[in-house]
N, C-alpha and C positions, 0 to 999 in steps of 0.2 A: 512554471518553467518544468520542463520532463528531464532527466539522471540518463548523463554520457559517458559512459566510463571507454579509457583509453589508453595506452602504457604511451609513456614517453622512458628516454634515456635518463640517464642520474645526473649529466651537465644538462641536459634541457631544463630538468626539475630544479636544478640548482639556479640554473640564470631566471628561471621563473620566479624563483622565491626572491630572488636578490634584486630583481628589478619591481617585487610586489610590494620590498621592504622600503624600496627609496622612492616608490610613487606612493605608497600610505592607501594601500591596497590589495585586494586578496589573489591567487593566482587564477584561480578562474574568472575571475571579471579580467584581467588582460587575454585571458584565454578568448573568454567570450568577445571581448572588442576586436580581438586580431579576426577571429572565424566571420564576423558581420564587415570589420574590412573589405576581407577579401571577397567574402560571397557579393557586397554591392560594387569592387570594380570588377567581379565574373559579369557582374549583369550590367554594366555599363559598357564592357568591351565592345570597339566596333566589331561588325561585321565584315567579313572582306567583300568589296566591293567586287564582283567577278563581270567583265565586260562580254559584252554579245559580241561573239565572234561572227554574227551576221552582220553587225554593225561596223565591228572594227574593220575585218578583213577588207572593204571596201574602200575603208579611211585610208588603210595602210599605204593600198594603190593610190590614193590623191595626193595621200600628201609626203609620199616618199623620197619624191626630189627635193621637196622642201626643208627638208629632215635631214637630207643626205649634206645637202650643197648650201644649207644657212651658213656664214660666217662666224657668227655671233649669236646671242643671244635675242637682241634687236631686232637682227634680221630676220630672226628665226620668227619674230613675234611678228613682224611686217607680212612676210611671208603667209602666215596660217590666216592674220586680221584678211588678208588678201580674199581667202577660202572660204570666210566667217568663222575661223575657229581662234582661238588665243589659250597659252600657257599658265597657268597660275599653280602657284606654291601647293603641296597635298600633302601634308604630313610630309617625312623625310622625300619625297620627290617632285614629278609634279602632273597634274594631271588637263587633260585636255577639255576645254569649255568649248558650248556652241557662242554662236552669237546673241541669243537670249540668254545666258548666261548657267545654261544645266550642262552638269559634270557628265561629259563623253565615256572619255576612259583613262586610263591611268598612260601617263608615255612610254612606259615600258612595254605594256602591249600593243604599242606599235612598233616595238623594236627596238627604239631608243630610252633605256635608263637614265635617270637623274646622273648618275656619278658617271656615264658613258659623254652623256651631252658636256657634261662639268668640264671634264679630261679634255674635251674638242676644242670646248670655246676657253679653258684656262680657265675660268669665272665660275661663280653658283650665279645661281638665276636670282637676277636684280630684288633686293628685298628678302631672299629666304630667309627664314629666323633659322633654322639647321646650318648656319656656317660652320659648323665641326666637322660637316660633313666635306666641303670642299678642300679643309686641312688634311682630313683624312684620307682624300684621295690623292690630291696636290700637296703630296708634305714639303715640298719646297717654298709653297705658298706662304709658308706660318707668317702671320703679321709681328 
């Protein structure tokens, strides 16, 4: 192992010593573990998938009426499916997929963010795991 020297404030050092005592380990082991975890997290971070504007612009035009006039999530899905697309949950939002299941773009790339659609439909996307986002957007709808 290489030796690395860096400076920490007295409060941080005191906290590290306290943790080391509780965990029956050394301060340097806690620091090594913390750095290792952070490096792993950073290496696993998803890169932003930027939509290809040449592909998204025609889709915006093709799907504009469907996205504008849909009366709810089921209606929107039915409209999109007639044109060979569908929405799926994607992180904290929704993404558009083609009939083969390939991701095309985020809903926001089409000009309709998940929060905008939730507010309009007064409901979260069916089965979306991040229900707290709906309650954040629609505080009066708390369960």
